[in-house]
N, C-alpha and C positions, 0 to 999 in steps of 0.2 A: 607613745615613745617615738622620738625622732631618730632616724637613721643617721649615724655618724660614720662616714666612709673611712675615717682614721682607724676605726676598730677593725677594719679588714687586715691591718698590719699584724694583728695578733695571730693570724694564720701563717705558719712558717713559710709555706710556698709563696704566698703573696708578699710577705716581708722580703724574701730573697729576690723575688722578681723586681720589686721596687728598688731594692738595694743595688741590683745590677744596673738598672736604668740610670741611677744617679751617679754611677761610677764608684761603687763601694769597694770593688776589688783593687783598683788603682789607689784608692785612699788608704786601704789597709797596708798595701806594699810600701807606700810612702811613710806611713806612720811607723812601720817596723824599721825601715831603712834609716830614718832620720831621728827617731826618738826612742823606740824600744831597744833596738840594737841587741837582739837576743843571741845567745850562744848555745852550742850543743849541750852544755852542762847545766843550763838554767832550768830551774823548777818554777813553773808559771801557774798562777791562779788567775782565772778570768772570771770576774764578778759581773753578773748581768750578761752572761755569754750568749744569750739568745739561742738561735739554732746552731751555734758553734761555728759561725762564719770566719772567725779569726784563726781557728786552729790550724788549718791547712797551710797557712802562710808563716807560722811560727817555727823557728828553729829552737828546739829545747830538748831536755832530757825527759822531763815529766810535765804533764799538763793536767789541770783540773778545771772544769767549767761549772759554775753554778748559776742558776736562774730561778726566779720564783714561778715561772711559767712551765707547767708540766708539758704543754704542747711543744714549746721550744726545746726542752730537754729531750723529749721523745724523738724529735726530728734530728737533734744532734747525735743521739745514740744510734739512730738508723744509719747515719752517714759514717760513724766512727765508733767501732767497738773496742778500740785499743786504749782509749783514755777514759778518765772518770768524768761523768756528767751527772750533776746532783741537783735535785729540786730543793731550793732552800732560800729563805729570806735572811737578811742580816739584821738582827734585832738589837744586839749589844756586842761588846768587845770580845765576848767568848764565842760568838757565833761560828767562827772559822777554825777554832783551835784544834779540833779533831781531824782536820784535813792535812796537817803537817806544816812544814816550814817551806817558805818560798823565797826565791831571789827576786821575783818580780810579781807584783799584783797589778792587774790591769782592770780598768772599768771603762768600757767604750760605749758612749751614748747612753749612759746609765744614771749619772748623778742628777740630771734634771727631772728624773722621776721620783726623787726623794725629797722630803721636806728637810728642814735644817736639822732636826733631831735625828732623823734616820741617817742623814749624811754624816753627822758627827759619829754615830755608832759605826758606820761603815769604815771611816778613817781609823777609828780606834781598833776595830777588829783586824783591819789590814795591817796596822802597825804591829799587832800582837804576833802575827804569823810570818813576819819578815825575818829572813836570815840577816846576820850582820852585814852591813853594806848594801842591803836590798833596797828596792825602790817601789813606789806606787806611781803608776802613770795612768792618767785619765784623759779622756777626750769627750767633750760635750759641746752642745750649742750654747751660744752666749750673746748677750746684748752689750754692744760697745758703741760709743758715739760715732766712730768712723765707718760703720757698716752701711751698706746701701739700704734704701727704703724697702726694696724688694726682699733682701735677705731678712730684714727685721720682720717683715710681714709673714714670710714663709715660716720663720722660727716661731712666731706667735701662734701658728696653727698646730704646733707639735702636740702630740698626745701627753707629753710630760708637762706637768703644771708648775714646775719649779725651775724654769730657765732663769739664770742669774746674770749679774754683771761679772766682769773679770774680778773685780775687787771682792765681791761677795763670795765667789767660789774660793778664792785664795784665803780669805779670812777664816773660812770654815776649815780648810786644810791645815792652816797654821795653828789651829787648836791642838793638833797632834804632831805636826812635823815642823822641825826647825828650819828646814830648807824647802821652799816651794818656788819652783821656777815656772813661769807661765809664758806660753807662746800663743799668739793669735794668728789664725789662718783664715783667709777669705777665699781660697781657691782649692780646697781639698776635694770637693765634689763638683759635679757638672752643673748644678743649679746655684743661683745666688744664695750664699749661706756664710755663716761665720762660726768657726770652731775655736775653742780654747783647749790647749793641751797643758796639763799640769804634771810636773815631775816632782815628786815628794820624797824626801829622805828624813 
């Protein structure tokens, strides 16, 4: 069996170290300031929350983080015993219903780990738990014609096997949401990279 250094990122401490090196903290602050715009009365569901890195930056009334990795959830609980962190996969549109209703559902760096069927299930499940006027906001890596060769190469090395084009991400979101706004960023982190942000209603 060949050693794959990308698997080291499944360890929460190594993941957080790498995240710090590439400027994850500033990226989260910008994402919140320009796109999430959360408020003190918001109820937020963080799908694919990892070790809970987003939580400390979010202004909200209630927060719930879910992730399929028990290691990530354990790390999140050790850092924060006030909020809910749950080990769970999203398999169909009922997967999140027992968690309550939310004003904002976020999925940060998560969609490219899901195949098309799984992603459709996630969007359907997220739509089911949104309060009236609620939003789903996602951030992921993306392939676009105008990105640099270096950014494309780095993204091609990602652990996620389902990095898509802007059009492919949006087409899957539009199966559940009437309004899907996309934004492409090339400067969110310290290394050459390209992100897509989707705001779905």
